[in-house]
N, CA, C and O of each residue as an XYZ file, in Angstrom:
424
protein
N      -0.513    -55.338    -36.064
C      -0.601    -54.203    -35.722
C      -0.679    -55.317    -33.839
O      -1.205    -56.422    -33.708
N      -0.119    -54.663    -32.954
C       0.125    -55.415    -31.785
C      -1.890    -54.921    -31.029
O      -2.651    -54.006    -31.343
N      -1.989    -55.731    -30.303
C      -3.585    -55.663    -29.780
C      -2.839    -54.524    -28.327
O      -1.977    -55.114    -27.675
N      -3.065    -53.404    -27.979
C      -2.870    -52.703    -26.441
C      -4.183    -53.041    -25.658
O      -5.194    -53.649    -26.008
N      -3.898    -52.563    -24.717
C      -4.662    -52.697    -23.436
C      -4.481    -51.646    -22.580
O      -3.465    -51.250    -22.011
N      -6.240    -51.028    -22.564
C      -6.837    -50.304    -21.715
C      -6.652    -49.772    -20.718
O      -7.787    -49.841    -20.246
N      -5.697    -48.944    -19.527
C      -5.958    -48.352    -18.063
C      -6.681    -47.766    -18.116
O      -6.987    -47.497    -19.278
N      -7.429    -47.179    -17.163
C      -8.392    -46.368    -16.734
C      -7.693    -45.901    -15.403
O      -7.473    -46.354    -14.280
N      -7.492    -44.901    -16.034
C      -6.588    -43.982    -13.761
C      -7.852    -42.510    -13.628
O      -8.487    -41.883    -14.474
N      -7.792    -42.466    -12.722
C      -8.850    -41.990    -12.334
C      -8.291    -40.623    -11.895
O      -8.231    -40.581    -10.666
N      -7.883    -39.544    -12.457
C      -7.005    -38.573    -11.781
C      -6.770    -38.073    -11.102
O      -5.631    -37.609    -11.054
N      -7.707    -37.828    -10.103
C      -7.862    -37.716     -8.384
C      -6.759    -38.473     -7.733
O      -6.053    -37.919     -6.890
N      -6.589    -39.623     -8.056
C      -5.540    -40.114     -7.218
C      -4.774    -40.935     -8.074
O      -4.707    -42.163     -8.046
N      -3.839    -39.652     -9.322
C      -2.569    -39.763     -9.806
C      -1.598    -38.547     -9.682
O      -2.214    -37.768    -10.410
N      -0.793    -38.032     -9.373
C       0.208    -37.115     -9.052
C       1.442    -37.163     -9.419
O       1.839    -37.851    -10.359
N       2.254    -36.338     -8.612
C       4.047    -36.211     -8.846
C       4.320    -36.723     -6.861
O       3.738    -36.996     -5.811
N       5.146    -36.614     -7.268
C       6.101    -36.278     -6.017
C       7.023    -35.212     -6.076
O       7.200    -34.511     -7.072
N       7.562    -35.108     -5.080
C       8.323    -33.590     -5.218
C       9.513    -33.968     -5.958
O      10.270    -33.002     -5.856
N      10.297    -35.242     -6.934
C      11.017    -35.446     -7.829
C      10.145    -35.202     -9.197
O      10.548    -35.827    -10.177
N       9.193    -34.508     -9.343
C       8.800    -34.520    -10.975
C       7.998    -36.299    -10.778
O       6.820    -35.977    -10.624
N       8.021    -37.380    -10.732
C       7.508    -38.208    -10.879
C       6.280    -39.099    -10.487
O       5.797    -39.324     -9.377
N       5.883    -39.585    -11.864
C       4.549    -39.708    -11.436
C       4.002    -41.038    -10.284
O       4.311    -42.226    -10.187
N       2.988    -40.080     -9.471
C       2.713    -41.238     -8.216
C       0.847    -41.732     -8.483
O      -0.215    -41.128     -8.639
N       1.340    -43.267     -8.406
C      -0.329    -43.912     -8.983
C      -0.918    -43.707     -7.638
O      -0.261    -44.563     -7.045
N      -1.410    -43.374     -7.054
C      -2.496    -44.414     -6.369
C      -3.740    -44.622     -6.449
O      -4.450    -44.469     -5.455
N      -4.261    -45.022     -7.678
C      -4.833    -45.456     -8.111
C      -4.856    -46.708     -8.149
O      -4.995    -47.186     -9.275
N      -4.726    -47.748     -6.894
C      -4.987    -49.218     -6.436
C      -5.359    -49.711     -8.369
O      -4.312    -49.932     -8.979
N      -6.178    -49.810     -8.912
C      -6.645    -50.936     -9.933
C      -5.703    -50.438    -10.920
O      -5.272    -51.385    -11.578
N      -5.047    -48.945    -11.405
C      -4.647    -48.939    -12.647
C      -2.942    -49.065    -12.254
O      -2.079    -49.238    -13.115
N      -2.621    -48.924    -10.565
C      -1.592    -48.834    -10.365
C      -1.195    -51.139    -10.683
O      -0.338    -51.525    -11.478
N      -1.838    -51.852    -10.065
C      -2.119    -53.152    -10.398
C      -2.042    -53.505    -12.434
O      -1.417    -54.468    -12.878
N      -2.664    -52.685    -13.179
C      -2.472    -52.806    -14.258
C      -1.336    -52.815    -15.064
O      -0.929    -53.678    -15.842
N      -0.710    -51.299    -14.642
C       0.473    -51.044    -15.186
C       1.528    -52.626    -14.536
O       1.974    -53.606    -15.133
N       1.573    -52.210    -13.149
C       2.607    -53.573    -12.829
C       2.547    -55.115    -13.356
O       3.505    -55.887    -13.343
N       1.178    -55.424    -13.842
C       1.012    -56.757    -14.793
C       1.426    -56.795    -15.800
O       2.442    -57.426    -16.091
N       0.558    -55.947    -16.803
C       1.268    -55.073    -18.228
C       2.876    -55.508    -17.680
O       3.157    -56.674    -17.959
N       3.758    -54.883    -17.082
C       5.272    -54.717    -16.875
C       6.369    -56.020    -16.391
O       7.543    -56.231    -16.692
N       5.216    -56.906    -15.341
C       5.888    -58.779    -14.746
C       5.744    -58.940    -16.783
O       6.916    -59.092    -17.127
N       5.038    -58.955    -17.807
C       4.680    -59.602    -19.134
C       5.636    -59.059    -19.988
O       5.927    -59.547    -21.080
N       6.224    -57.861    -19.412
C       7.226    -57.279    -20.867
C       8.766    -56.405    -20.368
O       8.961    -56.019    -19.216
N       9.515    -56.264    -21.249
C      10.433    -55.527    -20.963
C      10.424    -53.879    -21.059
O      11.391    -53.214    -20.688
N       9.307    -53.338    -21.562
C       8.933    -51.971    -22.003
C       7.157    -52.025    -22.257
O       6.456    -53.028    -22.389
N       6.846    -50.927    -22.265
C       5.286    -50.819    -22.029
C       5.417    -49.266    -23.219
O       6.085    -48.232    -23.216
N       4.629    -49.725    -23.896
C       4.756    -48.087    -24.632
C       3.050    -47.790    -24.600
O       2.223    -48.689    -24.752
N       2.621    -45.999    -24.315
C       1.088    -45.706    -24.564
C       1.656    -44.326    -26.016
O       2.683    -43.813    -26.461
N       0.355    -44.300    -26.196
C       0.154    -42.594    -26.896
C      -0.988    -42.022    -27.084
O      -1.925    -42.468    -27.746
N      -0.918    -40.695    -26.318
C      -2.606    -40.168    -25.780
C      -3.056    -39.750    -26.208
O      -3.453    -40.461    -27.131
N      -3.708    -38.129    -26.318
C      -3.717    -37.250    -26.628
C      -4.248    -37.013    -27.625
O      -5.162    -36.203    -27.472
N      -4.102    -37.362    -28.662
C      -4.384    -37.156    -30.139
C      -5.489    -36.612    -30.881
O      -6.013    -37.136    -31.865
N      -5.766    -35.657    -30.406
C      -7.298    -34.808    -31.380
C      -6.910    -32.825    -29.964
O      -5.968    -32.435    -29.274
N      -7.875    -32.464    -30.200
C      -8.119    -31.567    -29.626
C      -8.804    -31.207    -28.243
O     -10.002    -31.388    -28.024
N      -8.304    -30.913    -27.741
C      -7.090    -29.236    -27.556
C      -5.295    -29.646    -27.206
O      -4.371    -28.890    -26.906
N      -5.323    -31.256    -27.411
C      -4.184    -31.970    -27.062
C      -3.366    -32.242    -27.558
O      -3.432    -33.444    -27.301
N      -1.945    -32.085    -28.531
C      -1.233    -32.917    -28.857
C      -0.820    -34.840    -29.397
O      -1.713    -35.657    -29.172
N      -0.461    -34.978    -29.576
C       0.144    -36.293    -29.684
C       0.847    -37.134    -28.524
O       2.057    -36.912    -28.523
N       0.654    -37.566    -28.050
C       2.725    -37.733    -26.644
C       2.195    -39.227    -26.934
O       1.218    -39.932    -27.184
N       3.896    -39.158    -26.662
C       4.191    -41.184    -26.614
C       4.971    -41.050    -25.247
O       5.246    -39.988    -24.688
N       5.324    -42.524    -24.745
C       5.627    -42.293    -24.095
C       6.378    -44.315    -23.611
O       5.566    -45.132    -23.177
N       7.453    -44.610    -23.747
C       8.017    -46.084    -23.237
C       8.804    -45.675    -22.041
O       9.609    -44.855    -21.600
N       7.878    -47.052    -21.697
C       8.238    -47.231    -20.295
C       9.203    -48.286    -20.242
O       9.174    -48.958    -21.273
N      10.153    -48.714    -19.298
C      10.806    -49.738    -18.742
C      10.894    -50.335    -17.978
O      11.013    -49.686    -16.939
N      10.913    -51.427    -17.827
C       9.925    -51.633    -16.467
C      11.376    -51.456    -15.184
O      11.306    -52.294    -14.285
N      12.165    -50.812    -15.122
C      13.317    -50.170    -14.723
C      12.719    -48.395    -13.970
O      13.343    -47.638    -13.227
N      11.347    -48.253    -14.547
C      11.008    -46.551    -14.070
C      10.344    -47.166    -13.762
O       9.494    -46.286    -13.624
N       9.602    -48.445    -13.327
C       8.804    -48.915    -12.003
C       9.387    -48.623    -10.552
O      10.578    -48.854    -10.347
N       8.385    -48.000     -9.302
C       8.584    -48.336     -8.371
C       7.034    -48.361     -7.808
O       6.109    -47.661     -8.219
N       6.993    -49.306     -6.806
C       5.764    -49.928     -6.224
C       6.439    -49.649     -4.403
O       7.521    -49.934     -3.891
N       4.971    -48.857     -3.765
C       5.466    -48.377     -2.540
C       4.123    -48.518     -1.899
O       3.204    -47.717     -1.724
N       4.376    -50.449     -1.446
C       3.174    -50.134     -1.126
C       2.274    -51.020     -2.197
O       2.852    -51.898     -2.837
N       1.226    -50.849     -2.341
C      -0.223    -50.710     -3.285
C      -0.109    -49.655     -4.215
O      -0.910    -49.522     -5.141
N       1.086    -48.706     -3.969
C       0.944    -47.685     -5.000
C       2.266    -47.323     -5.810
O       3.370    -47.709     -5.424
N       2.100    -46.621     -6.861
C       3.688    -46.951     -7.945
C       3.579    -45.849     -8.584
O       2.685    -45.258     -9.189
N       5.168    -45.606     -8.218
C       5.484    -44.466     -9.124
C       6.248    -44.846    -10.404
O       6.868    -45.909    -10.459
N       6.198    -43.833    -11.612
C       6.368    -44.596    -12.930
C       7.427    -43.020    -12.447
O       7.017    -41.964    -11.965
N       9.319    -43.554    -12.929
C       9.299    -42.357    -13.623
C      10.105    -42.253    -14.853
O      11.271    -42.551    -15.110
N       9.282    -41.816    -15.436
C       9.265    -42.050    -17.171
C       8.908    -40.158    -17.298
O       7.832    -39.729    -16.881
N       9.495    -39.632    -17.641
C       9.144    -38.226    -18.268
C       7.845    -37.876    -18.891
O       6.881    -37.270    -18.425
N       8.102    -38.533    -20.344
C       7.009    -38.297    -20.889
C       5.603    -38.985    -20.611
O       4.655    -38.504    -21.232
N       5.344    -40.080    -19.732
C       4.389    -40.190    -19.003
C       3.857    -39.127    -17.966
O       2.675    -38.877    -17.728
N       4.889    -38.596    -17.442
C       4.755    -37.543    -17.115
C       4.113    -36.289    -17.600
O       3.574    -35.700    -16.662
N       3.996    -35.731    -18.645
C       3.638    -35.100    -19.312
C       2.189    -35.885    -19.919
O       1.607    -35.038    -20.595
N       1.772    -36.580    -19.920
C       0.790    -37.411    -21.218
C      -0.274    -36.618    -20.097
O      -1.065    -35.690    -20.264
N       0.154    -37.575    -18.664
C      -0.760    -37.005    -17.054
C      -0.556    -35.274    -16.918
O      -1.676    -34.831    -16.665
N       0.228    -34.386    -16.976
C      -0.014    -33.691    -16.411
C      -0.991    -32.716    -18.025
O      -1.430    -31.588    -17.799
N      -1.127    -33.171    -19.069
C      -1.503    -32.575    -20.133
C      -2.784    -32.830    -19.617
O      -3.434    -31.809    -19.391
N      -3.386    -34.001    -19.342
C      -4.591    -34.858    -19.150
C      -5.397    -33.573    -17.604
O      -6.492    -33.021    -17.497
N      -4.214    -33.596    -16.760
C      -4.673    -32.654    -15.989
C      -5.064    -31.373    -15.948
O      -5.995    -30.838    -15.346
N      -4.042    -30.845    -16.833
C      -4.192    -29.322    -17.368
C      -5.894    -28.964    -17.783
O      -6.311    -27.876    -17.385
N      -6.775    -29.780    -18.498
C      -7.430    -29.614    -19.058
C      -8.874    -30.191    -17.755
O     -10.033    -29.881    -17.478
N      -8.246    -30.773    -17.494
C      -9.420    -30.187    -15.958
C      -9.833    -32.109    -16.108
O     -10.256    -32.647    -15.085
N      -9.687    -32.870    -17.235
C      -9.748    -34.126    -17.395
C      -9.787    -34.932    -15.373
O      -8.894    -34.647    -14.576
N     -11.028    -35.904    -14.984
C     -10.993    -36.794    -14.388
C     -10.497    -37.863    -14.580
O      -9.509    -38.316    -14.002
N     -10.908    -38.192    -15.117
C      -9.862    -39.758    -15.984
C      -9.270    -40.172    -16.778
O      -9.391    -39.526    -17.819
N      -8.803    -40.772    -16.824
C      -8.171    -40.861    -18.779
C      -7.926    -42.468    -18.926
O      -7.608    -43.290    -18.066
N      -8.189    -42.628    -20.345
C      -8.124    -44.362    -20.307
C      -6.903    -44.105    -21.228
O      -7.142    -43.099    -21.896
N      -5.862    -44.552    -21.478
C      -4.687    -44.755    -21.441
C      -4.692    -46.466    -22.202
O      -5.198    -47.450    -21.661
N      -4.140    -46.459    -23.275
C      -3.942    -47.957    -23.723
C      -2.236    -47.564    -24.134
O      -1.653    -46.564    -24.552
N      -1.832    -49.023    -23.732
C       0.140    -49.200    -23.476
C      -0.142    -50.715    -24.605
O      -0.968    -51.620    -24.483
N       0.672    -50.541    -25.422
C       1.420    -52.274    -25.425
C       2.446    -52.358    -25.040
O       3.189    -51.445    -24.680
N       2.712    -53.903    -25.068
C       3.775    -54.194    -24.350
C       4.626    -55.156    -25.900
O       4.286    -55.573    -27.007
N       6.589    -55.075    -24.527
C       7.189    -54.957    -25.622
C       8.494    -56.000    -25.002
O       8.911    -56.009    -23.844
N       8.890    -56.702    -25.957
C       9.791    -57.717    -25.542
C      10.716    -57.872    -26.064
O      10.688    -57.937    -27.292
N      12.057    -58.010    -25.289
C      13.268    -58.211    -25.781
C      13.558    -59.809    -26.516
O      13.324    -60.906    -26.009
N      14.275    -59.433    -28.176
C      13.950    -60.575    -28.739
C      15.430    -60.986    -28.449
O      16.298    -60.129    -28.613
N      15.940    -62.833    -27.830
C      16.791    -63.018    -27.534
C      17.650    -63.281    -29.123
O      16.953    -63.491    -30.116
N      18.985    -63.251    -29.235
C      20.009    -63.256    -30.438
C      19.944    -64.638    -31.101
O      20.657    -64.891    -32.072
């Protein structure tokens, strides 16, 4: 089983832009995600397994991240659903564990 890396998100610094993309203003979380995808072709995460939330998963490719200064935009609706559910239950922080995936050469 792959070893994941947990990333702490301060949810008061995470929101949504007018297009529904996740805006990460939390600089530490932004830096951690960019670092993970700098080494990978995609990252996956699973979150919310337990009451009152259902399990959610997301597979985020490098192309779905856009850096704007120190902030990051994640254009992935599954990751957006994870963040929305965390905010809906009033969470102030969320630790989401990511696994790294690399494309295998032929």
